[in-house]
KEKOLSE-682256 format. One record per atom (N, C-alpha, C): residue in three letters; x negated, y, z. Coordinates in steps of 0.1 Angstrom, whole numbers, plus 5000, padded with zeros to 4 digits. Layout:
% KEKOLSE-682256
ALAXYZ...
//
This chain:
% KEKOLSE-682256
UNK148540454227UNK147240504233UNK146940644227UNK146540734236UNK146240874232UNK144940874223UNK144940954213UNK143840984204UNK143341124206UNK142041144209UNK141441274210UNK140741304197UNK141241414191UNK140541464179UNK139641574182UNK138441574176UNK137441674178UNK136741704165UNK136041814164UNK135341854152UNK134041914156UNK132941874149UNK131541924151UNK130941934138UNK129842004137UNK128942004125UNK128141874125UNK127541844136UNK126641724137UNK126941644150UNK127041514148UNK127141424160UNK125941334161UNK125341334172UNK124141244175UNK124641134184UNK124441014179UNK125040894186UNK123840824194UNK123840834207UNK122840774215UNK122040874223UNK122040874236UNK121440974244UNK120140934251UNK119440834245UNK118240774251UNK117040864249UNK116340834238UNK115040894235UNK115240984222UNK115440924211UNK115541004198UNK116741094198UNK117841054204UNK119041134203UNK118941264210UNK118441284222UNK118241414228UNK117341504220UNK116241444214UNK115341524206UNK116041574193UNK116741484187UNK117541524175UNK118441634178UNK119241624189UNK120141734192UNK119541864195UNK118441864203UNK117741984206UNK117142054194UNK116541974185UNK115842024173UNK116842074163UNK118042014162UNK119042064154UNK119542204158UNK119742214171UNK120142344177UNK119042454175UNK117742414176UNK116742514174UNK116642554160UNK116942464151UNK116942494137UNK118042594133UNK119242564139UNK120342654137UNK121142664150UNK120942774158UNK121642784171UNK123142794170UNK123642824158UNK125142834156UNK125742704153UNK124942604151UNK125442464147UNK126142404159UNK127342344157UNK128042274167UNK127542134168UNK126842104178UNK126141974179UNK126641904191UNK127041774189UNK127541694200UNK126641574202UNK126141554214UNK125341434217UNK126341334225UNK126441214221UNK127441124226UNK126840994231UNK127140944242UNK126540824248UNK127640744255UNK127440614254UNK128440524261UNK128140504276UNK126940554280UNK126640564294UNK126640704298UNK125540754305UNK125440894308UNK124040934304UNK123941044296UNK122741094290UNK121641114301UNK122041144313UNK121041174323UNK120241044326UNK120740924324UNK120040804327UNK120440694318UNK120140714305UNK120540614295UNK119340584286UNK119540474279UNK118540434269UNK117340354275UNK116440314266UNK115340234269UNK114340304279UNK114340434280UNK113540504289UNK114240564301UNK115340494304UNK116240534315UNK115440554328UNK114440464330UNK113640474342UNK112240524339UNK112040584328UNK110740644324UNK109940554315UNK108740584313UNK107840504304UNK106440524310UNK105640414308UNK104240414314UNK103240474305UNK103540494292UNK102540544283UNK103040554269UNK102240624261UNK102440624246UNK101540524240UNK102140434232UNK101340324226UNK100740364212UNK101140484207UNK100840514194UNK100540664192UNK099740714201UNK099340854201UNK098240884191UNK098540964181UNK097541004171UNK096941134175UNK095841144181UNK095241264187UNK093941294181UNK093741424176UNK092541464169UNK091341434179UNK090241384173UNK089041354181UNK089041204185UNK090241144184UNK090341004188UNK090840914176UNK091640974167UNK092140914155UNK092741014146UNK092840974133UNK093441054123UNK094740994118UNK095641074113UNK096941014107UNK096640904097UNK095540924089UNK095240824079UNK094840694085UNK094040704096UNK093640584103UNK094840504109UNK095740584114UNK096940524120UNK097840454110UNK097940514098UNK098740464087UNK098140324083UNK096840324082UNK096140204078UNK096340094089UNK096240134101UNK096440034112UNK097839974112UNK098840044110UNK100239994110UNK100439914097UNK099839954086UNK099939884073UNK099439744075UNK098239734081UNK097539604083UNK098339524094UNK098739584105UNK099439504115UNK100839454110UNK101339514100UNK102639474095UNK102539404081UNK101439334079UNK101239254067UNK101539334054UNK101339464054UNK101439544042UNK102839594039UNK103839544046UNK105239574042UNK105739694049UNK105239814044UNK105539944050UNK105840044039UNK106540144043UNK106640264035UNK105640364041UNK104440374036UNK103440454042UNK103740594043UNK104540654034UNK104940794036UNK105740814048UNK106640714052UNK107440724064UNK106540714077UNK105540624076UNK104640604087UNK103740734089UNK103340794077UNK102540914077UNK103341034083UNK104641034080UNK105441144086UNK105441134101UNK105441014107UNK105341004121UNK103941044126UNK102840994119UNK101541014124UNK101141164123UNK101641234112UNK101341374111UNK102041454121UNK103141414127UNK103841484137UNK103541444151UNK102741344153UNK102441284166UNK101841384176UNK100741454172UNK100041534181UNK100841664185UNK101541714175UNK102441834178UNK103441794188UNK104041674187UNK105041634196UNK104441614210UNK103341554211UNK102641534224UNK102441664231UNK101941764223UNK101741894229UNK103041964234UNK104141944226UNK105341994230UNK105941934243UNK105841794243UNK106241724255UNK105341774267UNK104141794265UNK103241844276UNK103741974281UNK104042064272UNK104642194276UNK105942184284UNK106742084280UNK108042064287UNK107842014301UNK106641954304UNK106341904317UNK106041754318UNK105941684307UNK105641544307UNK104141534311UNK103841444320UNK102441434326UNK101741324318UNK100741364310UNK099841264303UNK098541254311UNK097941134310UNK096641124317UNK095541204309UNK094741274316UNK093641354310UNK092341334317UNK091241354310UNK089941334316UNK089441454322UNK088241454327UNK087641564335UNK087541694326UNK087541684313UNK087341794305UNK088741854301UNK089841784305UNK091141834301UNK091641774288UNK090841684282UNK091241614270UNK092141494273UNK093041464264UNK093941344266UNK093041224267UNK093341134277UNK092541014280UNK093140894272UNK092640884260UNK093140784251UNK092440654252UNK093140544253UNK092540414254UNK092640324242UNK091840224240UNK091840134229UNK092540004232UNK093539974225UNK094239844226UNK094439774212UNK094739864202UNK094939814188UNK093639754183UNK093839674172UNK092639604167UNK091639694161UNK092039804155UNK091139894148UNK090940024154UNK091940084160UNK091840224165UNK092240244179UNK092140364184UNK092440394198UNK093640494198UNK094740444204UNK096040524204UNK096840524216UNK096440454227UNK097240434239UNK096940554249UNK097940624253UNK097840744262UNK098740714274UNK098140684286UNK098940654298UNK099740784303UNK100840754309UNK101740854315UNK101940814330UNK101040854339UNK101240804353UNK102440854359UNK103140954355UNK104341004361UNK105441004351UNK105540904342UNK106540894332UNK107940874336UNK108140854349UNK109440834354UNK110340964354UNK109741074351UNK110441204350UNK110941234336UNK110741144327UNK111041174313UNK112541214310UNK113441134316UNK114841164313UNK115241304319UNK114741334331UNK115041464337UNK114541574328UNK113441564323UNK112841664314UNK113641684301UNK114041574295UNK114941574283UNK116241644286UNK116841604297UNK118141664300UNK118041814302UNK116941864308UNK116842004310UNK116742074296UNK116042014287UNK116042074273UNK117342074266UNK118141974268UNK119541964263UNK120342084268UNK120242114281UNK121042214287UNK120542354282UNK119242364281UNK118642494276UNK119142524261UNK119242414253UNK119642434239UNK121142444238UNK121842424249UNK123342434248UNK123942334239UNK123342214240UNK123942094233UNK125142044240UNK126242024234UNK127441964240UNK127241814242UNK127641764253UNK127441624257UNK128741564261UNK128941444255UNK130141364259UNK129541224264UNK129841194276UNK129441064282UNK130540964282UNK130240834283UNK131240724285UNK132140704273UNK131640744261UNK132440714249UNK131640624240UNK132240514237UNK131540414229UNK131840434214UNK130840474206UNK131040494192UNK131040354185UNK132040324177UNK132040194170UNK131940204155UNK132240314149UNK132240324134UNK131840464130UNK131140474119UNK130940604111UNK131940594100UNK132940684099UNK133840684088UNK133340774077UNK133640734065UNK133140804053UNK134240864045UNK133840964036UNK134841034028UNK134940984014UNK135541064005UNK135841013992UNK134640973984UNK133441033986UNK132241003979UNK131240923987UNK131740853997UNK130940774006UNK130040854016UNK130340984017UNK129541064027UNK130141054041UNK129341094051UNK129741094065UNK130941194066UNK132041144072UNK133141234075UNK133641234089UNK133341134097UNK133741134111UNK133041014118UNK133041024131UNK132640904139UNK133840874148UNK133940744151UNK135140694159UNK134740604170UNK135440614181UNK135140524192UNK136240544203UNK135840504216UNK136840514226UNK136140534240UNK136840584249UNK136340614263UNK136340474270UNK135140444276UNK135040314283UNK135640314297UNK136240424301UNK136940434314UNK138440444312UNK138840504301UNK140340524299UNK140840444287UNK139940404278UNK140340344265UNK140940444255UNK140940574258UNK141440674248UNK140540674236UNK141240674224UNK140440674212UNK139940814209UNK138740824203UNK138140944199UNK137940944184UNK138341044176UNK138041064162UNK137441194161UNK136141194158UNK135341324157UNK134841354143UNK135541454137UNK135141484124UNK133741554124UNK132941524114UNK131541584114UNK131041584100UNK130141674098UNK129441674085UNK128341574083UNK127641544095UNK126541454095UNK126441384108UNK125741274108UNK125641194121UNK124141134121UNK123641134133UNK122341074135UNK122540954145UNK122140834140UNK122240714149UNK120940694156UNK121040694169UNK119840674178UNK120240574189UNK120740454185UNK121240364195UNK120240254199UNK119040264195UNK118040174201UNK118040034194UNK117339944200UNK117139814195UNK118439724196UNK118439614189UNK119539514191UNK118939414201UNK119039454213UNK118339384224UNK119139264230UNK120439254226UNK121239144232UNK121539044220UNK120539014212UNK120738924201UNK120538784206UNK119238754210UNK118938624216UNK119338624231UNK119338504236UNK119638484250UNK118438464258UNK118138534269UNK116938514277UNK116838374283UNK115638334286UNK115538194292UNK116238184305UNK116438304312UNK117138304325UNK118638274323UNK119138294311UNK120538274308UNK121438394312UNK120838494318UNK121638614322UNK121838704309UNK123038734306UNK123338814295UNK122638944295UNK122439014306UNK121839144307UNK120339134311UNK119839014312UNK118439004316UNK117539004305UNK117639104296UNK116939104283UNK115639184284UNK114739154275UNK113539224274UNK113839374271UNK114639404262UNK115039544259UNK116139584268UNK116439714269UNK117539764276UNK118839704271UNK119539634280UNK120639554275UNK121839634270UNK121939764273UNK122939844267UNK122739864252UNK121539844248UNK121139854234UNK121439724227UNK122639704222UNK123139574218UNK123139554203UNK122739654195UNK122839644180UNK124039714175UNK124739794183UNK125939864178UNK125639964167UNK124440024168UNK124040124157UNK123740044144UNK123139934145UNK122939854133UNK124239814126UNK125239774135UNK126539734129UNK127239854123UNK127239964130UNK127940084124UNK127340134111UNK126040124110UNK125340164098UNK125740064087UNK125739934090UNK126139834080UNK127539864075UNK128539884084UNK129939904080UNK130140034073UNK129240134075UNK129340254068UNK128840254054UNK128140134051UNK127640124037UNK126140144036UNK125440164047UNK123940184047UNK123140064044UNK121940074039UNK121039964038UNK120339944051UNK120039814054UNK119139784065UNK118039704060UNK116839724066UNK115539674060UNK114939564068UNK114439464062UNK113539364067UNK114039304081UNK115339274081UNK115939214093UNK115439074097UNK114739014087UNK114138884090UNK112838904099UNK112339024100UNK111139054108UNK111639074123UNK111738964130UNK112338964143UNK111339034153UNK111939084164UNK111139124175UNK111039014185UNK109738974188UNK109438874198UNK108238924206UNK108338934219UNK107238994227UNK106838904238UNK105638924243UNK105238854255UNK105838924267UNK106338844277UNK106838904289UNK106438824301UNK106738884313UNK106538814325UNK107538694327UNK107038574329UNK107938464330UNK109038494341UNK110238474336UNK111438494345UNK111738634349UNK111138734342UNK111338874345UNK111638944332UNK112639024332UNK113139084319UNK112339214316UNK111039194314UNK110139314311UNK108839264306UNK108039354300UNK106739314294UNK105739284304UNK104839194301UNK103739174310UNK102639284310UNK102739364299UNK101939484298UNK100439454297UNK100039354290UNK098539334287UNK098039454279UNK098839524271UNK098339634264UNK098139754273UNK098839764284UNK098539864294UNK097339834302UNK097139714306UNK096039674315UNK094739654307UNK094939624294UNK093739594285UNK092639704286UNK092939834285UNK091839934286UNK091139934300UNK091839874310UNK091239874323UNK090639734327UNK090539644317UNK089839524318UNK090739404319UNK092039414319UNK092939294319UNK093039234306UNK093539114305UNK093739054292UNK094638924293UNK095138884281UNK095838764281UNK094938644281UNK095238544289UNK094438424291UNK095238294291UNK094538184288UNK095238054289UNK095138004303UNK095637884306UNK095637824319UNK094237804325UNK093237804316UNK091837784321UNK091237924324UNK091938034322UNK091438164325UNK090638214313UNK090738154301UNK089938194290UNK090738294281UNK090038394276UNK090738484267UNK090738414253UNK091838414246UNK091938344234UNK092338434222UNK092738554225UNK092938654214UNK092138784217UNK091638834206UNK090738954208UNK091539084211UNK092839084206UNK093539214207UNK094939184212UNK095339254223UNK096639244229UNK097739334224UNK097339404213UNK098339484206UNK099439394200UNK100739424202UNK101739344197UNK101839344182UNK101839224176UNK102039204162UNK102439064160UNK103039034149UNK103538894146UNK102338794147UNK101238834142UNK100038754142UNK099638724156UNK099638824165UNK099238804179UNK100238704185UNK101538724182UNK102638644189UNK102538494184UNK102038474171UNK101838344167UNK100738274174UNK099638344177UNK098538284185UNK099038264199UNK099838354205UNK100438334218UNK101238204218UNK102138194208UNK103038074207UNK102237944206UNK101237944198UNK100337824196UNK099737784209UNK099137884216UNK098437854229UNK099437804239UNK100637864239UNK101637824249UNK102037684248UNK102137634235UNK102537494233UNK101337394233UNK100137444234UNK098937364233UNK098737304247UNK097637224248UNK097237174261UNK096637274270UNK096437404265UNK095837504272UNK096937594279UNK098237574276UNK099237654282UNK099537614297UNK100337694304UNK100937824300UNK099937934297UNK100538054294UNK099638174291UNK099938264303UNK098838344306UNK098838434318UNK098338574315UNK098738664323UNK098038794324UNK096938784334UNK095738814331UNK094638794340UNK094038924345UNK094238954358UNK093739074364UNK092939044376UNK092838924380UNK092238884393UNK090638904394UNK090138934382UNK088638964382UNK088339114384UNK089339194385UNK089139344385UNK088839394399UNK088239514399UNK087939574412UNK089239624418UNK089239644432UNK090339684439UNK090939814435UNK090039914432UNK090640044428UNK091240034414UNK090739944406UNK091339934392UNK092739864394UNK092839764402UNK094139704404UNK095139794410UNK094739884420UNK095639984425UNK096140074415UNK095240114405UNK095640204394UNK096740134386UNK096440004383UNK097439934374UNK098739924381UNK098739894394UNK100039884402UNK100740024402UNK100040124403UNK100640264403UNK101440284390UNK100740244379UNK101340264366UNK102540174364UNK102340044366UNK103339944362UNK104539934372UNK104339974384UNK105339954394UNK106140074397UNK105940184390UNK106640304393UNK107340364380UNK107040314368UNK107540364356UNK108240254348UNK109240284341UNK109940194331UNK110640084338UNK109939994345UNK110439874352UNK110039874366UNK110539964375UNK110039974389UNK110439854397UNK111239764392UNK111539634399UNK110439534397UNK109439564389UNK108339474386UNK107639444399UNK107339544407UNK106539524419UNK107339434429UNK108639454430UNK109439384439UNK109539234434UNK109639214421UNK109639074416UNK108339004420UNK107239064418UNK105939004421UNK105838974436UNK106339064444UNK106339044459UNK107138924463UNK108338914457UNK109138794461UNK108538664456UNK107838674444UNK107238554439UNK105938514446UNK105438614453UNK104138594459UNK102938614450UNK103238694439UNK102238714429UNK101338834434UNK100138824434UNK099138924438UNK098138934427UNK098039044420UNK097139064409UNK095739024413UNK095339044426UNK094039024431UNK093638874433UNK094738794434UNK094438654438UNK094838554427UNK095738584418UNK096138484408UNK096538554395UNK096538474385UNK097038524372UNK098538524372UNK099138604364UNK100638614363UNK101138544351UNK102038444353UNK102538364342UNK103338454332UNK103038434319UNK103738504308UNK104538404300UNK105438454292UNK106238364283UNK106638454271UNK107538404263UNK108038464251UNK109438514252UNK109638634248UNK111038694249UNK111938634239UNK113238664241UNK114338634231UNK114138714219UNK114738684208UNK114538754195UNK115538884196UNK115138974187UNK115939094186UNK115539174174UNK116239284171UNK115839384161UNK115239504168UNK114039544164UNK113439664171UNK112339714162UNK112439824156UNK111339874148UNK110239924157UNK110539954169UNK109439994179UNK108439894180UNK108839764180UNK107839654182UNK107639564170UNK108439594159UNK108239514147UNK108539604135UNK109539564127UNK109739644115UNK111139634109UNK112039604117UNK113439584111UNK114339694116UNK115239734107UNK116239844112UNK116939904100UNK117740004104UNK118440084094UNK117440154085UNK117540134072UNK116540184063UNK116540334062UNK115440394065UNK115340544064UNK114040574056UNK114040704051UNK112840754044UNK112140844053UNK111140914048UNK110341004057UNK111041124062UNK112241144058UNK113141254063UNK114141204073UNK114141074075UNK115141014085UNK116440984078UNK116541004065UNK117740984058UNK118040834055UNK119240794057UNK119640654052UNK120140664038UNK120740554033UNK121240554020UNK122640604019UNK123240644030UNK124540714031UNK124340864033UNK124940934024UNK124841084025UNK125341144038UNK124441214045UNK124841274057UNK124541184069UNK124041064067UNK123740974078UNK122240964080UNK121740974093UNK120340974096UNK120140864107UNK118940824109UNK118640734120UNK117240754125UNK117040734139UNK115740754145UNK115640654156UNK114340624159UNK114040534171UNK114040394167UNK114340304177UNK114140164176UNK115240104166UNK116240174163UNK117240124154UNK116940154139UNK115940244137UNK115540274123UNK114340194119UNK114040204106UNK113140104100UNK111640134100UNK111240254105UNK109740284105UNK109040194115UNK108140104111UNK107540004119UNK106640054131UNK106739984142UNK105840004153UNK105940154158UNK107240194160UNK107540334162UNK107340374177UNK107840294186UNK107740314200UNK108440444204UNK108240484217UNK108940604222UNK108540734214UNK107240754212UNK106740874205UNK107340884191UNK107440764184UNK108040764171UNK109540804172UNK110240764182UNK111640804184UNK111740954185UNK110841014193UNK110841154195UNK110541234181UNK109441184174UNK109141254162UNK110241234151UNK110741114150UNK111841104140UNK113141164145UNK113341174158UNK114441244163UNK114441394159UNK113241444160UNK112941584155UNK113241604140UNK112641504132UNK112841514118UNK114341504114UNK115041414120UNK116441394117UNK117241514121UNK116941564133UNK117741684138UNK117541804129UNK116341834125UNK116041944116UNK116641924102UNK116441804097UNK116941784083UNK118441774083UNK119041714093UNK120541714094UNK121141854095UNK120441944103UNK120942074104UNK120942154091UNK119842124083UNK119742194070UNK120842134061UNK121142004061UNK122141944053UNK123542004057UNK123842014070UNK125142074075UNK125342214069UNK124242284067UNK124442424063UNK124842434048UNK124742314041UNK125042314027UNK126342244023UNK127042184033UNK128242104029UNK129342144038UNK130542104034UNK131742124042UNK132141984048UNK133241984055UNK133741864061UNK134441784051UNK134141654050UNK134841564041UNK136041504049UNK137041454042UNK138241394048UNK137941244050UNK137941194062UNK137741044064UNK138840964058UNK138540844054UNK139440754048UNK140540714059UNK141740744056UNK142840714065UNK143040564068UNK142840484058UNK143040344059UNK141940284068UNK140740334067UNK139640284075UNK139840324090UNK140340444092UNK140640494105UNK141740414112UNK142740384105UNK143840304110UNK143340164113UNK142540104104UNK142039974107UNK141139964119UNK140340064121UNK139440064132UNK140240084145UNK141240174145UNK142040184157UNK142640054161UNK143139974151UNK143739844154UNK142739754159UNK141539754154UNK140439664158UNK140039684172UNK139839814175UNK139439854189UNK140539814199UNK141739844197UNK142839824207UNK143339684208UNK143039594198UNK143639464198UNK143339384211UNK142039384216UNK141839304228UNK142639344240UNK142939474241UNK143839524252UNK145239474251UNK145639434239UNK147039394237UNK147239244238UNK146139174242UNK146239034244UNK146138994258UNK146638884262UNK146438844276UNK146138694276UNK145338654285UNK144938504286UNK144138454275UNK143438544267UNK142538494256UNK141138474261UNK140238454251UNK138838444254UNK138238574260UNK137338564269UNK136838694274UNK135638734265UNK135238864265UNK134038904258UNK132838834263UNK132738804276UNK131638724281UNK131438594275UNK132538524273UNK132538394266UNK132038404252UNK132638494245UNK132238514231UNK130738554229UNK130338644238UNK128938694237UNK127938574240UNK128238504251UNK127338394255UNK127238294244UNK128338254239UNK128338154228UNK127538204216UNK127738324212UNK127038384200UNK125538374203UNK125138424215UNK123638434217UNK123038304220UNK123838204226UNK123238074227UNK123038004214UNK123938034204UNK123737974191UNK122538044183UNK122338174186UNK121238244181UNK119938174185UNK119838134198UNK118638064203UNK118537924196UNK119737854195UNK119737724190UNK119337714175UNK119737814168UNK119537804153UNK118737904146UNK118438024152UNK117738134146UNK116338154151UNK116038104163UNK114738124169UNK113638064161UNK112538144158UNK111438084150UNK110837964158UNK110137874151UNK110037864136UNK111437834130UNK111537904118UNK112837904111UNK112937784101UNK114137724102UNK114437604093UNK115737624086UNK115737614073UNK116937644065UNK118137564070UNK118037434072UNK119237364076UNK119837414089UNK118937454099UNK119437514111UNK120137644109UNK119637724100UNK120337854096UNK121637834090UNK121737734082UNK123037704075UNK124037664086UNK123637574095UNK124537544106UNK124937664114UNK123937744117UNK124137864125UNK125237954119UNK125137974106UNK126138064099UNK127538004099UNK127637874099UNK128937804100UNK129537824114UNK128637814124UNK129137834137UNK129537984140UNK128738074134UNK129038214136UNK130438244130UNK130738184118UNK132038204112UNK133138154121UNK132938044128UNK133937994138UNK134138094149UNK133038154154UNK133138254165UNK133938374159UNK133738414147UNK134538524142UNK136038494142UNK136338374139UNK137738334140UNK138238344155UNK137338304164UNK137638304179UNK137938444183UNK137338544177UNK137538684181UNK138938734180UNK139738664172UNK141138694170UNK141938664183UNK141238594192UNK141838554205UNK141138624217UNK140238714214UNK139438784225UNK140338884232UNK140338884245UNK141138984252UNK140239064262UNK140839174266UNK140139264275UNK141139314285UNK140739304298UNK141639344309UNK141639494312UNK140539564308UNK140439704310UNK139539774300UNK139339904302UNK138539974292UNK137039934292UNK136539904304UNK135139864305UNK134939724297UNK135939634300UNK135839504293UNK136039524278UNK136739624274UNK136939654260UNK135639694254UNK134739764261UNK133439804256UNK132639674253UNK132739574263UNK132039454261UNK132539374249UNK133839384246UNK134439314234UNK133939374222UNK133839514221UNK133239574209UNK131739544207UNK131039534218UNK129639494218UNK129539354212UNK130439264216UNK130339124211UNK130539124196UNK131339214191UNK131539224176UNK130139264170UNK129539364176UNK128239414170UNK127139304171UNK127139224182UNK126139124184UNK126339014173UNK127538974170UNK127838874160UNK127438934146UNK127739054143UNK127339114131UNK125739104129UNK125039134140UNK123539134139UNK123038994138UNK123738894144UNK123338754143UNK123438704128UNK124538744122UNK124738704108UNK123838774099UNK123538904102UNK122538974094UNK121138914095UNK120738874107UNK119438804109UNK119338674102UNK120438604101UNK120438474094UNK120338494079UNK121138584074UNK121138604059UNK119738654055UNK119238754062UNK117938814058UNK116838714059UNK116838624069UNK115838524070UNK115838424059UNK117038384055UNK117138284044UNK116738344030UNK116838484029UNK116638544017UNK115138554014UNK114238574024UNK112838584022UNK112238454023UNK111938384011UNK111538244011UNK109938244011UNK109438284022UNK108038274025UNK107838284040UNK106638274045UNK106338304059UNK105438434059UNK105738524069UNK105038654070UNK105238704084UNK104438794088UNK104438854101UNK104338754112UNK103438654110UNK103138554121UNK104438484126UNK104638494139UNK105838424145UNK107138484141UNK107138614138UNK108338684135UNK109138624124UNK108438584113UNK109138514102UNK108338394098UNK108238304107UNK107538174105UNK108538074100UNK108538054086UNK109637984079UNK109137844076UNK109537744082UNK109037604081UNK109137554066UNK110337594060UNK110537544046UNK109637614036UNK109137734040UNK108337814031UNK107137864039UNK106137774042UNK105137804052UNK104037904048UNK103937934035UNK102838014030UNK103338154027UNK102438254029UNK102738394025UNK102638404010UNK103638464004UNK103738473990UNK103738613985UNK102638673984UNK102538813980UNK103038833965UNK102838733957UNK103238753943UNK104738783942UNK105538713950UNK107038723949UNK107638803960UNK106938823971UNK107638873983UNK106838993989UNK105939053982UNK105339173987UNK106239293984UNK107339293992UNK108439393990UNK109239404003UNK110039504004UNK111039514014UNK112239424010UNK113039374020UNK114339314017UNK115339414023UNK116339444015UNK117439534020UNK118739454020UNK119439474031UNK120739414033UNK121839514034UNK122939494027UNK124039594027UNK125339524025UNK126439594026UNK127739534025UNK128239554011UNK128639444004UNK129039453990UNK130539493990UNK131039523978UNK132439573977UNK133439473982UNK133139343983UNK134039243989UNK133839234004UNK133039314010UNK132739304024UNK131839204029UNK131039144019UNK130039044023UNK128639094024UNK127839024031UNK126439064032UNK125639034020UNK125039134013UNK124239114001UNK122839164003UNK121939093997UNK120439123999UNK119839153985UNK118839233985UNK118039263973UNK116639303977UNK115739293968UNK114339333970UNK114139483967UNK113239553974UNK112839683971UNK111339693971UNK110839743960UNK109339743958UNK108739833969UNK107539793973UNK106739873982UNK106240003974UNK106440113980UNK106040243973UNK104440243973UNK103840303963UNK102440303962UNK101840363975UNK100740303980UNK100140343992UNK099440483990UNK099540564000UNK098840694001UNK097540684008UNK097440574016UNK096140544023UNK095740404019UNK094640394011UNK094240264006UNK093840174017UNK094040044015UNK093539934025UNK092739834017UNK091439814021UNK090639724014UNK090839584018UNK090239484011UNK090539344013UNK090139304027UNK089039354032UNK088539314046UNK089439364056UNK089939484055UNK090939544065UNK092239474064UNK092639434052UNK094039374050UNK094239254059UNK093239174062UNK093439054069UNK092939064084UNK092739184088UNK092139204102UNK093039134113UNK094339154112UNK095239094122UNK095438944120UNK094838884110UNK094838734109UNK093638674115UNK092738764121UNK091538714127UNK091538754142UNK092538724149UNK092638764163UNK092138664173UNK092138534169UNK091738434178UNK090238444182UNK089938434195UNK088538434199UNK087938304196UNK086838304189UNK086138184185UNK085538104197UNK085737974197UNK085137894207UNK083637894205UNK082937844215UNK081437834214UNK080937754203UNK081737644201UNK081337554190UNK081537624176UNK082637694175UNK083037764163UNK082037874160UNK081637944171UNK080738054170UNK079338014165UNK078937894170UNK077637834166UNK077737794152
//
């Protein structure tokens, strides 16, 4: 098989949200820098915002919120397990990024004075900024890439970051998903922007690609960071979100909330005060779902016609434009009945929880020359705007790093081993298909890892995952596209094992439903007020250790600390 050798100063992996911003900002920092943006799809329409976005969930705008208020909000929402300096780096860069996106042509909702029309959904502050025409986002980003003269390679699946003699970034490696040609790209630095691990759990529909997250985001960035030697943080803090029953997308109570919609039980009663996603909110959702008051619904049928039309314009034209067609086929009319909601499959996503490749406030991982931004990185509750801000930070800081170092020589043995791993499925015939391997892995994730978490189930799950790893020696691929699915199956299994090991390491319950551990039902701040870091030990095994929480730069008092534990609406009897 032909191998294509290339050389750049900086390679950005992932062309969705954070990746294009990282590439543009690296070129702005140093126009002479040779920057490559690489994607396994096509940068014009890839990533979680491939069909746009309906709003910013975390806009920190002067006059509506301060960076300090936002840092406090996220600290409280995440049960205190945050690096406040990293959250502050986002918050401090939020408004400048919004203004820049505005200049680029992104349309944000504004009031009659021209001010940004910020809405309140969070428990404490107001941070939601609607984007009525957010479907243009990818087109706007692509225009900026061309203006900055960023080089783009589409349809190449990156599988590994190869390191040099001192453990620094030396190359990235992958293959073309149309031709199976291998690519070895020498580089001084790399930025991983591969999004969430969205194909970890199996949706209730059973469809492999019917996921809450963009299904192309399968956790391959998490896996390549792990194999490069980077730390991953808090992988036991799963992503679990409310979604429309039988539809692979959010119910968007947080979008409709400012317009009067809310989450209700089957009696039409509101049972949580705040529809902002947090583990505590999801625990209340889960409790109500299993109670005599379930199922749970999105309630809009009490709203005025003009309000419902506004909601339909936002929700049915951005991000998930199939939503309106789904409702039409189901006979769902926001005016006449509530919309049934359910709980998503589990995944890793810092955008909605707090797990990912561990980075600091500069976007740096524990591997020299390796950066990460967006849903695959560890800054909690980051969302799309966080991916943009950290994309900028990673691009600028990586550009400065590249100016100070030369090219390292990648490990020849690692390169040969990866070549053999990639090509092996093509050299087999009549073996297990990637579809079979992936389905079995994800079904077992649901059977054994889905919260509430139980140690004995996790132990069984790890034994079954080990059996699947043996099965992979028989996995075959009939063509280059199927080879991509085979490599994704490897990444999914890596993420499943990481999720299991991390969950068993943290012997307490925290983050509501995200880490509801039956064997250890109480929150234990004395022993577990810390990050958990997972990495690859010298023997190639998954190892975990604690990392102390850095001193807070924004104090949180005792009353605020428990705000997200008081989300349930009190009944009349309780109130009396």
